N, C-alpha and C positions, 0 to 999 in steps of 0.2 A: 327452524330454531337456530339462534346464533351460538357460535362456540365462544368460549371464554377469551380466546385470542382475538377474535373479531371484535368483541365488546371492548377489550382493552385498547385495540387499535383505534376504534371509533372514538373512545374517550380521549385518547392522545391527540387525535386530529381536532376534536372539539376544543381541547385546552389550547392547542396551538392557534386555532382560529380565534379563540377569545383573546389570546395574548396579542395576536396581530391586530384584532379590532381595537384593543386598548391603545396600542402604540400608533395606530393610524389616525387617532384623534389629533387634529392640528393644535398646536400650542396657542394659548390666548396671547395676542399681541400686547406688549406693555402699553399702558396709557401714558399720555404726556403729563407733565407736572400740573397739579391743580392750579387753577386761576385763583389769585388771592381773593379771599372773601372781603366784601366791603366793610370798612370800619367808619364809625362816626367821628372821624378826626380830620382836622384841616389838611388839605393838600397844599404843598409848599408852592408859593408863587401864584401867578395868574396866567392862564392860557390866553394867547392872542389868536383870535379866529377871524380871518379876513376872507370874505366871499366876494368874488367877482361874478356878478349876475348879468353881465352885458351881452352874453352870447345867446340871445333869445331866439335867433333864427335856428340854431342847432340844439336848443334846449339844454345847454350845458352850464352847470355851475363849476367855476374854477376856484379851488380852495388853497389857501396858504394858512398853515396853523403852526404856531410856536408853543411848545409844551415844555415847561420847566422839567428838568430831569437830573438825576444823580447817577454816577457810574454804577453799572451792574445791569442785571436783567430787568426789563420793563415790559409790561403788558398793556396794550392799548385796545380799547373796546369800541365797536360800532353799535349804537343803540339798536336793540332787537325788540324788546317788549315795550310797546308804546302806549302811554295813557290815552284813554278815549277809544282806542281800537280794541282794548282788552285782549290782545293777542300778539304773538311774535311776528309783527308785520314789517319790521325794518328792512328796507330794500338794499341789503348788502350787495346784491347783484349789480347795482348801479354804480358802485365805487370802482374807479379805474385809475391807472397811472400812478399808483401810490409810490412816492419816493420819499425816503427819510434820510436826513443829513444831520450830522453834528458838526457845526462849523462848516468847513469845506469838504469834510469826509462823508461820502455816501455810505450808508449802513445797509447791511443785509437785514431783511425781516422774513419771518415765516408765519404762516397762519396756523393756529392751533388745529390739530387734526380731529378733535372732538367738537370744538365750538368754532365754527367758521366765522363768527363775528369777533374773534379775538386774534390779535397780532402780537407776536413776540419780537423783541428787538433788544440787543445788548448795547447799552450806552457806554461809550469808551471813557477811559480815565481822562479827567480834566474837563469833560463836557458838562455844561450846566443847563442845556436845553436841546430839544430836538426840533428841527424844522421839517414839516410835512408839506408836501404838495400832492394834490390829487384832483381828480374830476368826479363829479356826480353827473352821470349821463341819464337824464330824466327822459321819460317817455316822449317820443316824437309822434306817436300815433296811439289812439285809445286802446288798441289791442295789446299794447305793451304795459298797460297800467294807466293810472290817472295822469293826464297831461297837466303839468304845473307851470309851464312856460309857454307863452305865445309872443308874437311881436308886439302885443299891446299890454300885456300884464304878466305877472308871475305871483306864485305862492311859495315863499321861502319858509320851510320848516327846518329849524336849526338842528334838530336831531338827525336830519338826513345829510348834513354837511359837516359833521364833526366826529372825531375820534376823541375818547377821553380815557384817562388812566384808571386801570383796575385798582381795587383795594380801598376805595373811598366812597362814602355816600355822595350822591350827586349834589346834594345841598352843601357839601364841603369843598367843592371844586369851583373856584372863581374863574370867570371867563370875561374877556373884553372883546365883544364882537364888533365887526364893521362890515358894511356892504357897499359895493359899488354898483350903481344902477345905470341904465341908459340915460343919456342926457334928456332933461325935461321931465323925467318921471317923478312921481310923488309916492310916498309910502304911508302905510298905517301899521302900527304895532303898539303893543303895550310897553315895549322897552323905552327907557328914557334916553334922549339924545345927549351925548357929551359934546359933539362938534359935528359940523357939516361943512365939507370942503368940496366945492364943485359937485361931482356926482357921487362922492363917497361920504357916507354917514357913519360915524363912530358912536357907539352907544356906551353908556356907563356900565362899568363891570357889574356882573350879576352872578349868582350861583348858577351852576349848570342846570339844575332842575328848573330854575326860573327862566333861563334862556330857552330850554326846550318847551316850556309852557308859554312862550311869547313869540309866536310865529309872525310872519309879515305878509301883507298883500301890498303890491306896488304896481303902478301902471301909468300909461300915457294919459288915459282919461280917468281922472280922479276927482272925488268930491268928499269933503268932510263936513258933517253937520253935527251940532251938539244936541243931544237928546235930553239932557238934564240941566238946562241952563240955570235953574234955581235949586238944584238938588244938592245933597251933602258933598258929593264928589263929581268929578267930570265923567260923563258917559258919552262917547263919541261913536258916530256911525261913519265908517270909512269905506267908500264905495269905489270900486274899479269896474270899468265896463268896456265892452268891445268897441263901442262908438260913443262919442260925447253926448249925443241926444238921448241916450239911455239913462243919463244921470238926472233927468228932469223929474224931480220928486214933487208930486202935487200936495197941496196943504193937508188934505184929508189923510193921505198915506203917512206924511210926516207926523201928524198929530197922533195917529195910531201907534207909531213907533215910540213916540215920547210917552204915551200912556202905558206902553209896555213896561218902561222903567218905573213909572209911578205905581202901577199895579203890583209889580214885583216887590217894591218896598213895602207896600201895604200888606202883602201876603207874608213876607218873611220878617218884617220889622227890623231888619239889619242888612248890612252889606259887608263883604269880606274882600275888599280891594281898595287901593288908594285911587285908582281910576280904572275905567273899563272901556275897551275898544271893540265894537263890533267890526269885524272885517267881512265885507260883502263883495263878492264878484258877481257881475251880471254878464254871463258869457255862455255861448255854445261852442267856444273854442277851448277854453280851459275847463278842466273837469270839475264837476260839482262836488261839494263837500259839506259836511256838517260835523264839526269837531270842536269839542269844548276845551276851554282853558280857564284858568282862575281869573285873569284880568282881561280876557279877550275871548273871541270865538271866531273860527273859520267857517264862513257860510258862503256856499256857491249855489246859485240858482239860475232861473231862466233869464235871458237878456231883458225881457219885457216886464220884469217884476214890478217896476214902477209905472212904466208907460202904458201897459195894458193891465192895470191893477185888477179890474173886474174879471179878467179871464183866467186868473191864476190863484184862486182861493186855496187850492190844495198845497200851495207852496208857502203859505203865510204863517204856519206854525213853526217854521225852521228856526227863526231867531229867538222866539219865546222858549223853545226847547233848549237851545244851546245856552241862552242866558240863565235859565234855571240851573244848569249844570254848575254855574259858579258857586251855588249853594249846595246842590246835591250832586256829588261826584268829585268836586275839587276841594271845597272847604271841608265838607263831610264826605268821607270816603270809606268804603268797606275795608275792614282791617286786613282781610286776606287779599285784597286787590292792591293795597299800598305796598310798594317795594322801595328799597333804598337806592337802587340804580335801575337802569334800563336794560340790564342783562340778567336780572333775577326774575324768574317766572312769576306771573300773576295767577291768581285764582279768582274765579268769576261768580262765586256762589250767590252773591247778593245783588246781581244785576237787575233782579226784579224790583229792587228799591232804586238803585242807581239809575237805571234806564226806565223801568216801568213807571215809577212815580214821576220822573221827569217827563215822560210821555203824557201822563195825566195833566200835570201842571202846564205843560206846553200848550195843550189845547184849551185849558181853562183860562190861562193868561192871554192867549190869543183872542178868546171871546171877550174877556173883561176889558181888554185894551182897545178893541175895535179892529184888530187885524183880521178877525173873522166876525161876521154877523152871528147872532144867536142861531139862526137857521142853518148857516154853514157849519157851525160847530156841531149842531144836532145831526146834520147829514154826515159829517165826518165820523161821528160816533156810531151812526147806523152802519156805515161801511165797515168799521172795525168789528162791531157786534156780529154782522153777517159773516165776516171772515171766520170767526171762531165758532159760530153756529154751524158752520159747514166744514170745519177742520177735522177730518177723520183721524189724523195723527194723534189727537187727544185720547183716542181709545187705547193706545199702547205706550205713549211717551208722556211722562209728567212734565209740567211746565218747568219745574226745578232743573230737569236735565237739559233744557234748552240753553241754560246759562253757560254750558260747555261749548256752544256752537261757534263763538268767535275763534276758539282754538281748533275745534274739531273740523269745522266746515270752512272757516276763514273766508266766508262770504263768496265762495265759489258758486257758480250756477249749479242748480240741482234739478233733476227731472220731475220730482213729485213732491213739491213743497207741502201740499195739504196733507200728505202722509208722513213725510220725513220730519216736518216742522223745521223752522229755521229762525232762531233768535226771537221766539214768540214772547219772551219775557218783556219785550217792548210793549206791544199792543194788548196782549192778553193781560200783562201787568197793569196796563192802564185801566182795564175793566175791573180788575181786583181792587184797585185803589178807589175807583168810583163806588164799588160795593162797600168798602170801608167808610168812605165819606158819608154816603147816605145812611148807613147803619148808625154812625155816630150821631148824625142829625136826628134820626128817629128815636134812638134811646135817650138822647138828652133833651128831647122836646124842642129841638131847634136852637138850643143854647150853645152847643158846641159843634165843631165840624173838623174836617181834615185841615182846614186853615190853621186851627190851633196846634195840630201836630207840626205843620210846617214851621210855625213860629217857634215852637218849643224845641224842635229837633235841628232845624237849619238856621234859626235866627239867633242862636247864642253867640257870645263873644263878638259883639258888634265891633266892626273895624279891624278885626284880626283876620289875616289870611294864612295863618299857620294851619296845616292839615289837622283835622280832628276825626279820628277813625271811629267806626262803629261796627257792632255785630248784630246778630239776630235778636239777642236779648235786649239790646239797647232800643231797637225798634219797638219791640213789644212793651218795654217799660214806658216809653213815651206815649204810646197809644193808650195804655192803661191810665196814665196821668191825665190824659184828655177825657177819656170815658172808660170806666172799669168794664172789662169784658174778658172772655178767654181768647185774647187775640192770638196767642201762640197756636191754639187749636184752629182758629179762623184761618190763619195764614197757611199753616201746614196742610190743611184740608184742600186748599186751592192750589198749593204748590206741588203736592205729592200725589194727588189723586189721578187715576186714569179711568176712562170710560164714563166719567160724569158729564152732565150737560155743561155747555159753555157758561162761564160766570156772568150771567146777565141779570143777577138779582139786583145789582145797583141801578140798572135801568128801570126795573119794575118798581123798586123802592123810590126811585127818582121821579116817578110819575109818567113813565113811557114804556112802550113795548115795541119790539122789533116786528115789522110786517114787511111783506113784499107785494109790489104791484107792478103793472106793466109800463110805468113811466119813471125814467131815471130822474133823480133830483138834479137841480142845476149844478150842485157841487160835483155829483157823479159825472155829469156830462162834461164839465170843465176839465176834470181829471182825465177823462177819456181823450178829449181833444188835445190836451197838452202832451200826453204820453203817446199820442197817435196810435191808439189801440181801439179795438172793439171788445168790450168787456161783457161777456155772456156767461160769467161764472155761475150765476144762480138760476140759469135756464139750461143751456147746453153743457155747462160745466167746462168752459174753455175761455181763453183770452186770445185774441188774434192781433198780431202786431204788423209791422211793415212787411210788404211783399206777401201779404196774406198768410204769413207763417204763424203757427200756434206758439204762444209764449208761455202758456200755463194750462194745465189740465187738472180738473178737480178729481181727486181719487174717488173711484166708484160712482162718478157722475155719468151722464149720458155719453159724453165724448170718450170717457175712459172705457165704457162698455162697448163702444164702437171700435176700439183699438187705436184711437188717435193719441198722439204723443207730442210733447214739445218738439218743435222743429218741423213738424208736418206742414206742408204747404197746401192750402185749399185752392184748387183750380176752378171748381164749379160747384154750384148748389142747385139741385133740381133741374139740371140740364142747362143752366145759364152760367156764364162766367162770373167769378166771384166779385161781389160788390157788397160792402159792409151794410149800407142802408137796405139793399135788397134782401140780405140775409136776415136782418132784424124784422123785416116785413114777413118773411117766410116763418120765422119763429113765432111772431105775434099771431099769425093765422093758423099756427099748428093746433090751436085749441079746437078748431072746427074741421081740420083736415083729417082725412082717414088714412092717407098714405104716410109712410115713413119719410123722413127727410133723406135725400140722396146727395152724397158728397163724392166728387172726384178729387182725390188727394194725391200728393206726390211726396215721397221720401227718397232723397237721392235721385236715382234715375228710374225708380220704380213707381208706376202709377197703379192705383186701385180704386175701386168704387166701394164705399161703405154706406150703410143705411142706419139711421138713428130713429128709433121709434119714440119720438118725443112729441107730447101733445099738451103741454102745460103753458104755452105762451111765454112772453117775456116776464122776467122777474127781477126787480130791482129793490134794494133794501131802503127802508125808511123807518123813522121813529114816529109812532102814533101816540098821541096824548091819551092818558087814562085818567079818570077822576076829574075833579074840578078844583078851582082855586090855583094858587101859585104852586107849581110843582117844585120838588126839591132840586131837580136838575136845573130848572130855570134859575133858582136862587144861586146855585153853584156858578153858573155862567155869567151872572149879572155883575157889572162893575161895582167895585167897592168905593 
């Protein structure tokens, strides 16, 4: 039993300890002054932005920028949230050598301690402008990020080479850009040229948002062809290549690209640009890309895109996808994704429209224009349907939540894509819009289709390229105007549900069903060959890449059950050294084999033997026709 004195002493100690605990809490550090919120008022004067892009061997852009200024504190921003990436992907780490002067005086600058994309500087009395000099040190190797410069070509994105003043909407800041290129190079961009002097081109002043939306491809080996010679406005294809012979465009390929423009006009019934420039790089030296803009698009694909046309069908929906974004994503943009500057956070809740419906129209327009044959388009849809027919992550994670992936995952490599999911709003969104299209056709007796939605939603305000935002209710309202239905319930069921079967109703209503057999389609084989992989996703549940390393494992598939992971190297199969064709033969013969498959594999310096009790043979996805007469999906893919 305690005495009263002991209890009192213990209480005193406890109080002292509590007091000490309270005083031991560190004080919260004061935050720096807030960055001025953007206002929709004109910025005084015009920024002059000069880019020297001649240092292609070292992959360096040298920048001189003159920004009008008034005495007092000033905040300069480097673009962080970039349209088309839907995420804070600005490469501030590539900025180096920043020097700021007012006249002959060098000024001190400091980076904001909360926002590393913001720079503070005090403009001295009497100064009317700041002169900035800095470098953008772009990747010299792919492990540093996308390579945008080679000795033969470059991709200049203006957001990567400019600082801009805080406190103003981007559309209220005028910029006069110029670029110096290596001798003999030519360029493609949606910007209008003001003057060209030797290797330096100066463009007409534009608002900063238009500048960021108007990137450039330039190169030693360059070709420009017109895709709409009789159209309402100029549409050009600007091609740069590693070698001059890669610029040889055969008549059939050129005709398909011209038909892309024609079929897009028939679909949307309007355009929202005064001219449009496809920027296309054919290179295995500069990094590939697919990025949309209002009056142009950045497209980077395989060097033999034209010269080995028949071998690369899985690359041929790139331009149709990015072209569609001029209507869906640029002219019409989700309200929560539109921001007044490139340092205000974006919200991605409607990417299943922005990207999902664009994915759908990208394949449809590719088929309608002849970029893809009907069979290739069907085979591409079979591959998409199979992916979601086997995507276990649908059991726990709704499609709506994947719209957060550009920010949450930022396209980093992940170990279990089929369980984690990753930006599925693209291709699962494609299946949802096929579902909607076939349902409209069914309910209307073939009188209406999703084409009518495209014209009513994206084809308004012909000739205007002022942004027009939308929300979920706007989408539902336009769908109901095409064909009355409970579209809000239809969409939310597919966006928010978990555990349901893959959204394949559109295929069934379109006159097809997903099946698997032991023969890959030509489209599937071409994609395997181009990517240099062995794709056994729907048999062993794995994909094997270079050096026999596993690049993907299907969650709860046979390879998963055997303990195989991404990065595992296969050394031998059934006692023989790894060979892709030999492995396919072993898998094909597994139907009649009694023994389990035996793999010797390596992870790091550890070798082990694993057994896989698989006996179902090879399995590849296809679409099989059901019913008779013209299928709805056939009508969807047919040229208009």
